[in-house]
FIVO-280411 format. One record per residue (C-alpha): residue number from 1; residue in one letter; x, z, y; chain. Coordinates in steps of 0.001 Angstrom, whole numbers. Last residue first. Example, Ala and Ser with C-alpha at 12.3 -4.5 7.8 and 13.67 -1.06 7.14 Angstrom:
2
(atom 2 "s" (13670 7140 -1060) "A"),
(atom 1 "a" (12300 7800 -4500) "A"),
***
This chain:
113
(atom 113 "x" (-7667 30366 8859) "A"),
(atom 112 "x" (-10370 28085 10276) "A"),
(atom 111 "x" (-7759 25860 11918) "A"),
(atom 110 "x" (-6155 25194 8525) "A"),
(atom 109 "x" (-9516 24394 6912) "A"),
(atom 108 "x" (-10370 21936 9689) "A"),
(atom 107 "x" (-6917 20332 9313) "A"),
(atom 106 "x" (-7488 19925 5566) "A"),
(atom 105 "x" (-10892 18314 6212) "A"),
(atom 104 "x" (-9335 15898 8717) "A"),
(atom 103 "x" (-6658 15003 6131) "A"),
(atom 102 "x" (-9273 14332 3449) "A"),
(atom 101 "x" (-11165 12109 5891) "A"),
(atom 100 "x" (-7958 10241 6758) "A"),
(atom 99 "x" (-7160 9753 3075) "A"),
(atom 98 "x" (-10655 8439 2334) "A"),
(atom 97 "x" (-10449 5962 5241) "A"),
(atom 96 "x" (-6982 4834 4143) "A"),
(atom 95 "x" (-8135 4349 549) "A"),
(atom 94 "x" (-11284 2490 1664) "A"),
(atom 93 "x" (-9327 81 3875) "A"),
(atom 92 "x" (-10648 248 7467) "A"),
(atom 91 "x" (-7178 1112 8830) "A"),
(atom 90 "x" (-5902 -2120 7292) "A"),
(atom 89 "x" (-2937 -1952 4934) "A"),
(atom 88 "x" (-87 -3756 6652) "A"),
(atom 87 "x" (2891 -1741 5452) "A"),
(atom 86 "x" (2863 161 8764) "A"),
(atom 85 "x" (-747 1204 8079) "A"),
(atom 84 "x" (202 2484 4647) "A"),
(atom 83 "x" (3236 4281 6028) "A"),
(atom 82 "x" (1127 5982 8708) "A"),
(atom 81 "x" (-1310 7153 6035) "A"),
(atom 80 "x" (1588 8307 3832) "A"),
(atom 79 "x" (3071 10310 6731) "A"),
(atom 78 "x" (-286 12053 7282) "A"),
(atom 77 "x" (-541 12669 3548) "A"),
(atom 76 "x" (2912 14278 3479) "A"),
(atom 75 "x" (1997 16537 6407) "A"),
(atom 74 "x" (-1254 17492 4660) "A"),
(atom 73 "x" (666 18174 1437) "A"),
(atom 72 "x" (3048 20481 3298) "A"),
(atom 71 "x" (167 22347 4926) "A"),
(atom 70 "x" (-1745 22580 1629) "A"),
(atom 69 "x" (1269 23886 -249) "A"),
(atom 68 "x" (1713 26552 2446) "A"),
(atom 67 "x" (-1982 27476 2347) "A"),
(atom 66 "x" (-1759 27886 -1414) "A"),
(atom 65 "x" (-3171 26007 -4414) "A"),
(atom 64 "x" (-2753 22393 -3355) "A"),
(atom 63 "x" (-4344 20038 -5890) "A"),
(atom 62 "x" (-6436 18038 -3404) "A"),
(atom 61 "x" (-3435 17771 -1103) "A"),
(atom 60 "x" (-1168 16572 -3898) "A"),
(atom 59 "x" (-3799 14100 -5096) "A"),
(atom 58 "x" (-4097 12645 -1598) "A"),
(atom 57 "x" (-309 12328 -1374) "A"),
(atom 56 "x" (-254 10475 -4709) "A"),
(atom 55 "x" (-2981 8096 -3507) "A"),
(atom 54 "x" (-1097 7343 -291) "A"),
(atom 53 "x" (2199 6834 -2112) "A"),
(atom 52 "x" (521 4357 -4486) "A"),
(atom 51 "x" (-1041 2537 -1520) "A"),
(atom 50 "x" (2346 2351 221) "A"),
(atom 49 "x" (3952 930 -2926) "A"),
(atom 48 "x" (1214 -1662 -3298) "A"),
(atom 47 "x" (1422 -2611 367) "A"),
(atom 46 "x" (5196 -3029 108) "A"),
(atom 45 "x" (4825 -5100 -3063) "A"),
(atom 44 "x" (2248 -7277 -1291) "A"),
(atom 43 "x" (4569 -7866 1663) "A"),
(atom 42 "x" (7526 -8553 -624) "A"),
(atom 41 "x" (5419 -11096 -2533) "A"),
(atom 40 "x" (4293 -12710 726) "A"),
(atom 39 "x" (7905 -13044 1867) "A"),
(atom 38 "x" (8872 -14497 -1512) "A"),
(atom 37 "x" (6025 -17015 -1331) "A"),
(atom 36 "x" (6964 -18054 2201) "A"),
(atom 35 "x" (10625 -18394 1232) "A"),
(atom 34 "x" (9752 -20507 -1810) "A"),
(atom 33 "x" (7625 -22851 259) "A"),
(atom 32 "x" (10395 -23195 2874) "A"),
(atom 31 "x" (13070 -23662 218) "A"),
(atom 30 "x" (11106 -26589 -1158) "A"),
(atom 29 "x" (9789 -26630 -4723) "A"),
(atom 28 "x" (12218 -27056 -7605) "A"),
(atom 27 "x" (9606 -27095 -10394) "A"),
(atom 26 "x" (11315 -24262 -12310) "A"),
(atom 25 "x" (11535 -22224 -9115) "A"),
(atom 24 "x" (7851 -22922 -8458) "A"),
(atom 23 "x" (6899 -21709 -11950) "A"),
(atom 22 "x" (8780 -18466 -11395) "A"),
(atom 21 "x" (7224 -18085 -7966) "A"),
(atom 20 "x" (3755 -18748 -9383) "A"),
(atom 19 "x" (4167 -16019 -11980) "A"),
(atom 18 "x" (5433 -13498 -9430) "A"),
(atom 17 "x" (2706 -14435 -6953) "A"),
(atom 16 "x" (-12 -14060 -9571) "A"),
(atom 15 "x" (1305 -10603 -10446) "A"),
(atom 14 "x" (1426 -9486 -6801) "A"),
(atom 13 "x" (-2047 -10794 -6047) "A"),
(atom 12 "x" (-2122 -12078 -2464) "A"),
(atom 11 "x" (-4918 -14581 -3052) "A"),
(atom 10 "x" (-3699 -16994 -365) "A"),
(atom 9 "x" (-106 -16815 -1588) "A"),
(atom 8 "x" (-1247 -17166 -5209) "A"),
(atom 7 "x" (-3424 -20151 -4320) "A"),
(atom 6 "x" (-479 -21836 -2516) "A"),
(atom 5 "x" (1843 -21170 -5475) "A"),
(atom 4 "x" (-690 -22667 -7892) "A"),
(atom 3 "x" (-1062 -25670 -5596) "A"),
(atom 2 "x" (2715 -26211 -5519) "A"),
(atom 1 "x" (3195 -25655 -9250) "A"),
***
């Protein structure tokens, strides 16, 4: 259970962490090991949520039909990008890079109007 928990922490997979945590609880591992695994699970869940929000904001911007919808979606995407970075998603992550490019394009379109 200990090595499985360590691998799950190193891997960072949310599902693997959940399974390893359950197994670790059953095996009565130390509070310190459990706390580290729970912290890592919360971190991964936060990243996952931020990534979902980022993708949804990108879809909203891509689907905007009016200038007003586009402005609101651009603001939402900007907030989602900041949220993703705050959650620990690296600025070089492909989703963040794509979102920033989409946002730059939206700002260019807004300035052109």
